N, C-alpha and C positions, 0 to 999 in steps of 0.2 A: 041664427045665433043661439036661440034657446036650445036647439037640438045639440049643437056643439058643446054648450055649457053642461047640458045634462049628461052627455057622453063622457066628458072629462071628469065630472063629479062621480059618475059611476065607476070609472077606472080608478080614481083616487080611493074610493071606498073599498074597492077590491084589493088594492095594493097590499095592505097589511096582511090579508089572508094568504096571498101568494108568498109574501116574505116569511110568514109563519110556517108555511109548508116547505120552504126551501131546505135542502139538506145542509147540515152543519157538521162537517167532518170532525171538528174538535169535540163536539158533544157526543159523537158516536165513538170516539177514539178508543175508550176502554172496553167497548163491547165488541170491537172488531176482532175476529179470529183469523189467523193466517190461513190461506188455502193449503191443501195437501202439498207436500213436497213434490217437485217435479222428478221424473225418473232420470237416472243417469245411465249411460251405456258404455260398453266396451267399444274401443275404436282402434282401427289400424291405420297408421299414417303412411301416406305415400311420400317419401322424402323428396322425390324429384318435383313434386307439385305443391309442396307445403313449406311455408316460412314460419319460423319460430319467433314469437314476440315476447320480450320481457320489458314491462313498462314501469319505469320510475321506482325501482327498488333502491332506496336511499339509505346509505349506511348511517346517516346522522339521526334517523328516526326509526329505522326498521330494527329496533333493538328491544329486548324484553321490558325494559323500564319505561319505554315510550309507546311502542306499538307492538305488544306481544303477539297479536294475531299475524302481523306481517313477519315477525321473526320466525314464528312457527312454520310459516309457509316456505321459507328459504330452502330447506332440504328437498321438498317436492319439486320446486322450480329447478333446482340444481340437477336433480336426477333427469328431468326432461331435457334440460339444456345439454347435459353431457351426451345423452343419446342423440339429440339433434346434431350435435357436432360430430359424433362418431359416424353419422350417416350423411355428412357433408351437406346438411341443409342450410338454407339461407337463414341467417340469424339477424334479427333486428332488435337493437337495444336502444330504448328511448328514455329521455329524462325530462323533467319539468323545467320551466324557465328559471326556477330557483335552485337548480342543480347544475353541476358540471359533470363530465365523464369521470372525474376523480371522486365523485360522491357515490358511485355505484357500490352496492354491497360487495365486499371482496369476493364472495363465492360466485357472484354473477357478473364479474367484470368482463367487458368485451375483449376479444383477442383477434389478432390477425386483421383480416379485411372485413370483419363483421360491420354491418351498417349501424352507425351510432349518430343520434341527433337529438336535439331538444325542440320543443314546440308546444302547440296548443294541446288541450286535453284530448281532442281527436287527433291522433298522430298522422292521419291521412289529410288533414286540412291544410290547404295552401302550400302544397308541395306536389311532387311527381312520384311519390312513393308507389302509389297504386299502379301507375303506368309502368314503372320500372320493374315491379314484381311480376306483372302480367307478361311483360316482354321476356322475362326469364322463365316463363312457363308455370308460374305460381297461380293456383286458383283456390288455395285453402290456407287459412291462418290458424296455427296452434297458438292460442293467446294466453299469456300469463301476465299478471301485473297488479298494481295497486295504484289507486284505490278501486275496489270493486265498483263502487257507485260513481266513480269519477273517470279517471283516465282509461281504465279497462272497459267500462260500459260504453263510454263515448267512442273509443277506438273500435270496439267490436261493432257498434252501430255503424260507424264510418266504413268499416270493412264490408259489412253486409250491403250497405247502400251502394257500394262500388262493385258489387257482384261477387265478392269472395264468400266461400264457405267459412264458417267460423266454428272452431272447436275450443271449448273452454273447460279446462279441468277445475272443478269447484274448490279444490284445496290449494290452488295457486292464484287465487284472486282475493287476497286479504283486504279488509277495510278497517276502519277505526273500531267498528262495533259489529257484532253478529247481525244485528238488525239491518245494517247497511249492506252486508253481504247477502242476506236473505232477499232483500228488496231487489238487488241487482240480478241475482240468480233467477228470481221470478220474472223479471222483465225479459231476460234472455230466453226464458222458457216459453213465454206467451206472446211477446211483442211481434207484431205483423212483419216488421222488417226482417226478422230472423226466421219466421215460420212459414212465409208464403213463397215469394219468388226465390229467396235464398234459403240455404240449409244451415241450421246451427245445431250443435250437439253439445250437451252438457255431459261431462264425463268426470273422472277422477284420475289423478296422475298414475296410480297403480293399475288403471284399466286402459292405459295407452300403450299400444305396441307400434313398432316401426317395421314396415315391410323391408325386405332385403334390397 
């Protein structure tokens, strides 16, 4: 009993020292510097094996007065969408549970038989989208969307976990703030799910070409 008491007392005496040594990210916050920016690369898309995603571009908030970063990204997304359509690629347009298809930004409205649906932040969750795309020969996702730190990051992660290659143009993934975009881009650049078993590539819309 004395041994147990002595051991417990010693642990209690040591506890404050351990607590004092514990990291406190809030105290470190202002001293933390961001890592060097990841590199981006030129990429050539194989239209027969790639699906184009546009995630949650909402006309009600993707406007200069509410989300200027989102509004600024629209021409870049539209340029890629136009090229994807010209190459008869599979187009996937998704929206949040707070949207309907009528809420899509006019420049990015779905047409024809393009895939359109709403759902969870990870657009592959609780559906057969991955299986359907693979059955059609798709192994790569050209992903655009908002928010960078929400729907896009989680859907990109979901795609990678399901075995797809993920290509993300950095000027087509707007968030509320630059910091949120930076954080999401860094996660895609270094996160194991993207960099080990699967392949991910950060690029920019003007560095994307489409094979004939």
